[in-house]
N, C-alpha and C positions, 0 to 999 in steps of 0.2 A: 505630587503636589502637597499644600500644610494645609492641617485644620485646619490654622482659621483663612486661608483662598476655598476651601472648601467653603467651608462656609455662607466666605463673602458670596462668590458664586451662586445659589444655592440662594439670599435672597435678593443677590438679583433679578436671579433669572422668573423664579416665583412669579413678582408680579409683569409679565413679559408670556408665561403662559393664563395667567389668568386672562392679562388683553385679548391671549390667540385666541383664549375657547369660545371668549363673550365675540370676538368676529367670525370667527368657524361656527357657532350657535347662533347668531343672526343674522349668516347668511340662510344658514341649512331652513329655518323659522321664515324667510322673510316670503318664500310664495302662501304661511298659512297666511300676515300681517300681521305676525308676533315679534314682538321680542323675547330673545333672553330670557331680562329680565317675566317680562309678559306669561311668558312658558313658562316655564319655574312657580311662580300666583298661581297657575293656577292647573300647574304635578299639587302640591302642597295646601289650594283649597277640598282640591277633587280627595287628593290624604286624609287634608283637617275632617272635611262632612262636612251638615250644614248647619253647621255650631259654629260654627269659625269666625272668630271675632278679627279686627282687626290687632290689636298686641296677641294672640294666637297666629297671625299667622305673620306677621316684623318679631317671635321671636323662631317662633321654625325657619326662618330663610335664614337668620343673622344680620338682617337688617336693622338704619332706626324708623323712626314713626314718618320722617316726612320724606323721605326712599318710600314704602312702601305705603301709604297715600301717591304721591303723584304717577306708582303705577295703577295703584288703583284705581282712577281716573279714568289711564289708558283704560286701560279694564272695561270700565261700566263703563267708559264713550264708542267700548268698540261692540256693546252687547255681548260681555260675554261674561262681565260683572252683577247680581245687583248686591246694594248696599239696602239690610231687612231690617228695618225697629226693630232692637231685641229685644223682651215682649221682658221678662229677665232683670233686662240693669236697662233706662231710659239713656242714662248717657252714652248710649253704645248702640255700634249697628252690630251685624253679622252678615255676612259677604257668603253669600249663592252665589253659585256658576249656572248660569244659566242656563239655556237648552244648545244654544253654539256651544258654548262656556268649553261643557259638559262635551258636545261630539270633539270638539281638537283636542282634549287629553292625549287621547291614544297616537293622535297624529305625531304631537310636540316629542309624545315615551320614546316613537317609534325614530322620528329621529336623531336623538339625544343617541336615544342606543345606532345607528348606521355612525356614529360622526366617535363614540369610541370604538365601534369595533376597530373602524378606520384608521385611529390615532394610536391607538397601542396593540396593534396586525405588527405582529412580530417580538409585544415582548412576553417576555417568559410568567408567567403568575405570576413565580416567590419575587418578583421584578417588583409588579403591581404593588404588590398585598406588602411590602421593604416600603414601600412611596406613601401604601398609604398610610402603614403606622405613624412613619417620620409625620406625616402630613395632617395626623389628629391628633400625634405629639403640641407639635407646635400649636394652630388650635388651642387644646387644650392650655399652653404656658399663652400665648393670647388675654386668651379669655383672664389667665387669673390675674393677668400686669393686670389692665380696663380691671380689677375693678366686681 
């Protein structure tokens, strides 16, 4: 296969893999009544801690403000996240996991870990490391082009 064909096939396959992952993750989390997007928001809010703002979350996940608002609205309606006024900046809110939201984080992480084990079963560690390196390189180049 030529270099050009390999690049084309990688570019064609990435969106398919991304969609497939989201679909499988949504299915894995369905019993918990959260989507893949909601699950990642909860995980990142847990990691960021109670001082997190909406902009911190969007930056951490790498999504736009409007996309963040939509997911946060869903999480708030589900009683998993609260928006608390930021005493240091009246224009922003802090995002705090509720008790129910915090209780879900470990369950979400466990389901994602199981999905990763299943998908990467039999794939040599060196190939996974190479894949990660390539994805990080492409991500950095995409970020450079976006400015």
